[in-house]
C-alpha positions as CSV (number, residue, x, y, z in Angstrom):
1,M,98.1,110.7,95.8
2,A,98.5,108.1,93.1
3,L,95.5,107.1,91.0
4,L,94.3,103.5,91.5
5,N,94.4,101.4,88.3
6,M,91.4,99.2,87.3
7,S,92.5,96.0,89.1
8,Q,92.9,98.0,92.3
9,W,89.5,99.5,92.0
10,I,88.1,96.0,91.4
11,R,89.8,94.6,94.5
12,L,88.6,97.4,96.6
13,A,85.0,97.0,95.4
14,G,85.2,93.4,96.0
15,A,86.3,93.9,99.5
16,A,83.5,96.5,100.1
17,F,80.9,94.0,98.7
18,L,82.2,91.3,101.0
19,W,82.2,93.5,104.0
20,G,78.6,94.8,103.2
21,T,77.2,91.3,102.8
22,M,78.7,89.8,105.9
23,G,75.7,90.4,108.2
24,A,76.2,91.3,111.9
25,A,74.0,88.5,113.0
26,Q,75.9,85.5,111.5
27,G,79.2,87.3,111.5
28,A,82.2,87.0,109.1
29,D,83.6,83.5,108.8
30,L,87.2,82.8,108.2
31,Q,86.8,82.6,104.4
32,Q,85.2,86.1,104.4
33,C,87.9,87.5,106.6
34,V,90.6,85.9,104.2
35,S,88.8,87.5,101.2
36,I,88.8,90.9,102.8
37,A,92.5,90.7,103.7
38,L,93.5,89.4,100.3
39,N,91.8,92.4,98.6
40,Q,93.4,95.2,100.6
41,N,96.5,93.8,102.4
42,P,99.5,96.0,101.5
43,D,101.7,92.9,101.0
44,I,99.3,91.6,98.5
45,L,99.0,94.8,96.6
46,A,102.7,95.2,96.5
47,S,103.2,91.6,95.2
48,Q,100.5,92.2,92.5
49,S,102.3,95.3,91.5
50,Q,105.6,93.4,91.1
51,L,103.8,90.9,88.9
52,A,102.5,93.7,86.7
53,Q,105.9,95.0,86.3
54,A,107.2,91.6,85.3
55,E,104.5,91.2,82.8
56,A,105.2,94.5,81.3
57,A,108.9,93.7,81.1
58,L,108.0,90.5,79.3
59,A,105.9,92.4,76.7
60,Q,108.8,94.8,76.3
61,A,111.3,92.0,75.8
62,R,109.1,90.3,73.2
63,G,108.8,93.5,71.4
64,Q,112.4,93.6,70.6
65,H,112.0,90.7,68.2
66,W,110.1,92.9,65.8
67,P,111.2,95.7,63.6
68,R,111.0,99.3,64.9
69,L,109.4,101.9,62.7
70,T,110.2,105.5,63.6
71,A,109.0,108.7,61.9
72,S,110.7,112.1,62.3
73,V,110.5,115.7,60.9
74,T,113.7,117.8,61.2
75,A,113.8,121.5,60.3
76,T,117.3,122.9,59.6
77,R,118.8,126.2,58.6
78,T,122.5,126.5,58.2
79,N,125.3,128.4,56.3
80,D,127.9,125.8,57.1
81,A,129.6,125.0,53.7
82,L,129.5,121.3,53.9
83,N,126.0,120.9,55.3
84,A,124.5,123.7,53.2
85,F,125.9,122.0,50.1
86,G,124.7,118.6,51.2
87,L,121.1,119.9,52.0
88,K,121.0,121.3,48.4
89,L,122.0,117.9,47.1
90,S,119.4,116.2,49.3
91,Q,116.8,118.6,47.9
92,R,118.2,117.9,44.4
93,S,118.5,121.6,43.8
94,A,122.3,122.0,43.5
95,T,123.5,123.9,40.4
96,F,126.9,124.5,38.8
97,N,126.8,128.0,40.3
98,D,126.9,126.5,43.7
99,F,130.4,125.3,42.8
100,G,131.4,128.9,41.9
101,A,131.2,128.2,38.1
102,G,130.8,131.9,37.5
103,Q,134.2,132.6,38.9
104,F,136.0,130.0,36.8
105,N,137.9,131.3,33.8
106,P,139.9,128.7,32.2
107,A,142.0,131.3,30.3
108,A,143.0,133.1,33.4
109,P,146.3,132.2,34.9
110,G,146.0,130.0,38.1
111,A,142.3,129.5,37.5
112,L,142.3,126.3,39.4
113,S,143.6,128.0,42.5
114,V,140.6,130.3,42.8
115,A,138.5,129.7,45.9
116,P,134.8,129.8,44.8
117,T,132.9,132.1,47.0
118,N,129.4,130.3,46.4
119,L,131.0,127.1,47.5
120,N,133.0,128.2,50.5
121,Y,130.6,131.0,51.7
122,P,127.1,129.9,50.8
123,G,124.0,131.6,51.9
124,A,121.9,130.1,54.5
125,V,120.0,127.0,53.3
126,T,116.6,125.9,54.9
127,N,115.7,122.3,54.8
128,Y,112.7,120.3,56.0
129,N,113.5,116.6,56.3
130,S,110.7,114.0,56.8
131,R,111.9,110.5,57.4
132,L,110.5,107.0,57.9
133,E,113.0,104.5,59.2
134,L,112.6,100.7,59.7
135,Q,115.2,99.1,61.8
136,I,115.1,95.2,61.6
137,P,117.0,93.1,64.2
138,L,118.4,90.0,62.4
139,Y,120.9,88.5,64.8
140,N,122.3,89.8,68.1
141,G,124.2,86.8,69.5
142,G,121.0,85.4,71.1
143,M,120.6,88.5,73.3
144,I,116.9,89.2,72.5
145,S,115.8,85.6,73.0
146,A,117.7,85.5,76.3
147,Y,115.9,88.8,77.4
148,V,112.6,87.2,76.6
149,D,113.6,84.0,78.5
150,Q,114.7,86.2,81.5
151,A,111.5,88.3,81.5
152,H,109.4,85.2,81.2
153,A,111.2,83.6,84.2
154,Y,110.7,86.8,86.3
155,V,106.9,86.7,85.5
156,K,106.7,83.0,86.8
157,A,108.7,84.1,89.8
158,A,106.4,87.1,90.5
159,R,103.4,84.8,90.2
160,E,104.9,82.4,92.8
161,G,105.8,85.3,94.8
162,D,102.3,86.6,94.8
163,L,101.0,83.2,95.8
164,A,103.5,83.0,98.6
165,A,102.3,86.4,99.9
166,R,98.7,85.3,99.7
167,Q,99.4,82.1,101.7
168,Q,101.4,84.2,104.3
169,V,98.4,86.6,104.7
170,I,96.0,83.7,105.0
171,F,98.2,82.2,107.8
172,H,98.3,85.5,109.7
173,V,94.4,85.8,109.3
174,I,94.0,82.2,110.7
175,Q,96.2,83.1,113.7
176,A,94.3,86.4,114.4
177,Y,90.8,84.9,113.7
178,Q,91.5,81.9,116.0
179,G,93.2,84.2,118.5
180,V,89.8,86.0,119.0
181,H,88.1,82.6,119.5
182,T,90.9,81.5,121.9
183,A,90.7,84.9,123.8
184,R,86.9,84.4,124.2
185,A,87.4,80.8,125.3
186,Y,89.8,82.2,128.1
187,V,87.1,84.6,129.1
188,N,84.6,81.8,129.3
189,V,87.1,79.8,131.4
190,A,87.5,82.9,133.8
191,K,83.6,83.3,133.9
192,Q,83.4,79.7,135.1
193,A,86.0,80.1,137.5
194,Q,84.4,83.3,138.9
195,A,81.0,81.6,139.1
196,A,82.6,78.7,141.1
197,A,84.5,81.2,143.3
198,E,81.3,83.1,144.1
199,A,79.5,79.8,144.8
200,Y,82.4,78.8,147.3
201,V,82.0,82.2,149.0
202,R,78.2,81.6,149.5
203,T,78.8,78.0,150.6
204,T,81.5,79.0,153.1
205,Q,79.3,81.7,154.5
206,N,76.5,79.2,155.2
207,L,78.9,76.7,156.7
208,L,80.4,79.4,158.8
209,R,76.9,80.2,160.2
210,E,76.4,76.6,161.0
211,G,79.8,76.3,162.7
212,V,81.0,73.7,160.3
213,V,84.1,75.8,159.1
214,V,86.3,78.5,160.6
215,R,86.4,82.1,159.5
216,S,89.7,81.6,157.8
217,D,88.0,79.5,155.2
218,L,85.7,82.4,154.2
219,L,88.7,84.7,154.0
220,F,90.4,82.2,151.7
221,A,87.4,81.9,149.5
222,Q,86.9,85.8,149.4
223,V,90.6,86.3,148.5
224,N,90.3,83.6,145.8
225,L,87.1,85.3,144.4
226,A,89.1,88.7,144.1
227,D,92.0,86.9,142.3
228,I,89.6,85.3,139.9
229,K,87.9,88.6,139.2
230,L,91.2,90.1,138.2
231,K,92.0,87.1,135.9
232,F,88.6,87.7,134.3
233,E,89.4,91.4,133.7
234,E,92.8,90.3,132.2
235,A,91.0,87.9,129.9
236,S,88.6,90.5,128.8
237,R,91.4,92.8,127.8
238,A,93.2,90.0,126.0
239,E,89.9,89.5,124.0
240,A,89.7,93.2,123.1
241,A,93.3,93.2,121.9
242,A,92.7,90.1,119.8
243,V,89.7,91.8,118.1
244,D,91.7,94.8,117.5
245,Q,94.5,92.8,116.0
246,L,92.0,91.2,113.6
247,H,90.7,94.6,112.7
248,L,94.3,95.8,111.8
249,L,94.9,92.7,109.7
250,L,91.7,93.1,107.7
251,G,92.4,96.8,107.2
252,L,89.3,97.8,109.2
253,S,89.0,100.7,111.5
254,L,89.2,99.8,115.1
255,D,85.8,101.0,115.8
256,A,84.2,99.2,112.9
257,P,81.7,96.5,114.0
258,L,83.0,93.1,113.6
259,E,81.4,89.8,114.5
260,I,83.2,86.6,113.6
261,G,81.8,83.2,112.6
262,A,82.5,79.8,114.0
263,D,86.0,78.8,115.1
264,F,88.3,76.9,112.6
265,T,90.5,74.0,112.8
266,P,92.0,72.8,109.5
267,S,91.9,69.1,108.7
268,A,95.2,67.2,109.0
269,L,97.2,66.7,105.8
270,S,97.3,63.0,105.0
271,G,100.6,61.2,104.2
272,E,104.0,60.7,105.8
273,V,106.4,63.4,106.4
274,A,108.8,62.3,103.6
275,G,106.0,62.6,101.1
276,L,104.9,66.0,102.4
277,Q,108.4,67.2,102.1
278,A,108.5,66.1,98.5
279,E,105.2,68.0,97.9
280,A,106.6,71.1,99.5
281,L,109.8,71.0,97.4
282,A,107.6,70.7,94.3
283,G,104.9,73.2,95.2
284,N,106.0,75.6,97.9
285,P,105.6,79.0,96.2
286,G,108.6,80.5,97.9
287,V,110.9,77.8,96.7
288,M,109.2,77.9,93.2
289,A,109.9,81.7,93.0
290,L,113.6,81.2,93.8
291,R,113.8,78.5,91.1
292,N,112.4,80.8,88.5
293,Q,114.7,83.6,89.7
294,L,117.5,81.2,89.1
295,E,116.2,80.5,85.6
296,A,116.1,84.3,85.0
297,A,119.8,84.5,86.3
298,S,120.8,81.9,83.8
299,A,119.2,83.8,81.0
300,G,121.1,86.9,82.3
301,V,124.3,85.0,81.7
302,K,123.3,84.4,78.1
303,V,122.5,88.0,77.7
304,A,125.9,89.0,78.9
305,R,127.6,86.5,76.7
306,A,125.8,87.8,73.6
307,D,128.4,90.5,73.3
308,Y,131.0,87.9,72.4
309,Y,129.2,87.2,69.2
310,P,128.7,89.4,66.1
311,H,125.5,91.3,65.7
312,F,123.7,91.9,62.3
313,N,120.9,94.3,61.7
314,A,119.2,95.9,58.8
315,M,117.8,99.3,58.1
316,V,115.4,100.7,55.5
317,R,114.9,104.5,55.3
318,Q,112.8,106.8,53.2
319,D,113.7,110.6,53.3
320,W,111.9,113.7,51.9
321,N,113.8,117.0,51.7
322,A,112.7,120.4,50.6
323,P,113.2,124.1,51.6
324,T,109.5,124.1,52.5
325,L,107.0,121.7,54.2
326,Q,106.0,120.6,50.7
327,Q,108.2,117.6,50.3
328,T,109.4,117.0,46.9
329,A,112.8,115.3,46.8
330,S,112.7,111.8,48.0
331,S,115.4,109.3,48.6
332,Y,115.8,105.9,50.2
333,T,118.6,104.0,51.9
334,V,118.9,100.3,52.6
335,A,121.7,99.2,54.8
336,G,122.8,96.1,56.5
337,V,125.3,96.5,59.6
338,L,127.5,93.8,60.8
339,S,129.4,94.6,64.0
340,W,131.7,92.4,66.1
341,Q,133.3,93.8,69.2
342,L,136.8,92.3,69.1
343,L,138.3,94.1,72.1
344,D,136.7,95.9,75.1
345,F,139.3,95.4,77.8
346,G,137.3,93.2,80.0
347,V,133.9,94.9,79.8
348,T,132.1,91.8,78.4
349,S,134.0,89.3,80.6
350,G,133.3,91.4,83.6
351,A,129.6,91.5,82.8
352,V,129.6,87.6,82.2
353,G,131.4,87.1,85.5
354,R,128.9,89.3,87.4
355,A,126.0,87.4,85.9
356,E,127.5,84.0,86.7
357,A,128.2,85.2,90.3
358,S,124.6,86.2,90.6
359,R,123.5,82.9,89.4
360,S,125.7,81.1,91.9
361,E,124.3,83.2,94.7
362,L,120.7,82.2,93.7
363,Q,121.8,78.6,93.5
364,A,123.1,78.7,97.1
365,R,119.9,80.6,98.2
366,L,117.8,78.0,96.6
367,R,119.6,75.1,98.3
368,Q,119.1,76.9,101.6
369,A,115.4,77.5,100.8
370,E,114.9,73.8,99.9
371,E,116.6,72.7,103.2
372,G,114.6,75.3,105.1
373,V,111.2,74.2,103.8
374,R,112.1,70.6,104.5
375,F,112.8,71.6,108.1
376,K,109.6,73.6,108.3
377,V,107.6,70.7,107.1
378,M,109.2,68.3,109.6
379,D,108.8,70.8,112.4
380,A,105.2,71.6,111.6
381,W,104.4,68.0,111.1
382,R,105.8,67.1,114.6
383,G,104.1,70.2,116.1
384,A,100.8,69.2,114.6
385,A,101.1,65.5,115.8
386,E,102.1,66.8,119.3
387,A,99.3,69.4,119.4
388,E,96.7,66.7,118.4
389,S,98.0,64.4,121.2
390,R,97.8,67.3,123.6
391,V,94.3,68.2,122.8
392,H,93.2,64.6,123.6
393,A,95.1,64.7,126.8
394,R,93.7,68.1,127.7
395,V,90.0,67.1,127.1
396,A,90.5,64.0,129.2
397,A,92.3,66.2,131.9
398,V,89.3,68.5,132.0
399,A,86.9,65.7,132.6
400,Q,89.1,64.2,135.3
401,A,89.7,67.6,137.1
402,G,86.0,68.3,136.9
403,E,85.1,65.1,138.6
404,A,87.8,65.6,141.1
405,Q,86.6,69.1,141.9
406,R,83.1,67.8,142.3
407,L,84.1,65.1,144.8
408,V,86.3,67.7,146.8
409,A,83.4,70.1,146.8
410,K,81.0,67.5,148.3
411,R,83.6,66.7,150.9
412,Y,84.0,70.3,151.8
413,E,80.2,70.7,152.1
414,N,80.2,67.7,154.5
415,G,83.0,69.3,156.5
416,V,85.4,66.6,155.7
417,T,88.1,68.6,153.9
418,T,89.5,72.1,154.0
419,M,89.0,75.2,151.8
420,V,92.6,75.0,150.7
421,E,92.1,71.6,149.2
422,L,88.9,72.8,147.6
423,L,90.6,75.9,146.0
424,A,93.4,73.6,144.9
425,A,91.0,71.3,143.1
426,Q,89.3,74.3,141.5
427,A,92.6,75.8,140.4
428,Q,93.5,72.5,138.9
429,L,90.2,72.5,136.9
430,D,90.7,76.1,135.8
431,K,94.2,75.2,134.6
432,A,92.9,72.2,132.7
433,R,90.4,74.2,131.0
434,A,92.8,76.9,130.0
435,D,95.4,74.2,128.8
436,E,92.6,72.7,126.6
437,V,91.9,76.1,125.1
438,A,95.7,76.6,124.4
439,A,96.1,73.1,123.0
440,K,93.2,73.6,120.5
441,Y,94.8,76.9,119.3
442,Q,98.1,75.3,118.8
443,L,96.6,72.5,116.8
444,T,95.1,75.1,114.5
445,V,98.3,77.0,114.1
446,Q,100.5,73.9,113.7
447,R,98.3,72.4,111.0
448,S,98.0,75.7,109.3
449,A,101.8,76.1,109.4
450,L,102.2,72.6,107.9
451,R,99.9,73.6,105.0
452,L,101.9,76.8,104.7
453,A,105.1,75.0,104.3
454,V,103.8,72.4,101.9
455,G,102.1,75.2,99.8
456,K,98.6,74.1,100.3
457,L,97.2,77.0,102.5
458,N,94.6,78.4,99.9
459,G,91.6,80.5,100.7
460,D,89.2,78.4,98.7
461,Q,90.2,75.3,100.7
462,L,89.2,76.8,104.1
């Protein structure tokens, strides 16, 4: 298993602290649930790792601006004629005898044709070379600066990507958190319906004994009660599933105790839809990440084009050579290297073309993302407005259905109407209550979706 780095330990410790301080009595409110999810959600951990990679790449690119100093020690033993003689020269220990001077007799005929044995067949030479070499980049066609610009753009893109991942997690937490409250509200609606159904059974039994209603009314009431009990069981299972979903999203074991705080409805964003779309284009982290990726792609084109220009670099080297580790013979080398690639049979032009194509692809994706976020803002804005109107309508419908049910129940008790009409009135009230619950949930989701599209769904604003 991979070891955790320091930042991961801090995040996990923070999550443990938040979980330990929630308190079962008051429960974990939405902000605490968001904090827990942000500290241990896999998508967040992955985005933060990507950000760390981008920051490391930026440090690597910036380092290429500076000279590079390397140290090396090389041990060599060879009897190769050229290398052996060269090593002796490096050690400053070459003698005339190494040229075969002892075999040279100017008086002998053909003396210049004699192949000196010491020069052609030297004994093995041992050399220890210690070296310090400083490589200095001076001009590389703008390649290093373009690498830095590219890496810096990727860092900004990774930061925006991390913010986008955080806002997406917050949105999912809001859905799950309010999903629990919504499921519990449905349970409460089912409880009210069951209590009313039980009351109808008792009332019908009393009226049947008094001869006011017929036995079929009691059967209707009992069937209705059985159906309501089944709906209550379904609502209870939905509540358990919603709680489990919140456990999974927070990274908690399904059997871990979890009590949540008050329900949550975000405030409406002020402003007209055109202004919100402009804010989204300027601040949506997903769009901003693509813009920074496009900036990085433009820098990548400059990197590829750098091979069209000459490169000039300098080198300073200090060597020590000796037959033992006691370095005695020293030498230095200073060099400047100017290189210009004149012909590469399309290698550079191909690299430039590929970089430009990548930039064009990102430009198209950015335009698509910008139009997409404009649509999301418009859709969520309309949805939020519709959900707000629906909530007002459902609240009024519950009041009206409650009054209608009360009047029908009075009429039934007085023997004026039938059980069918009473159950229809109660069903209308139950439906109105359930519709109110659904409308309030949709209002929370649509307002949160609008904040997500605009880029304003932050944990500290909940």
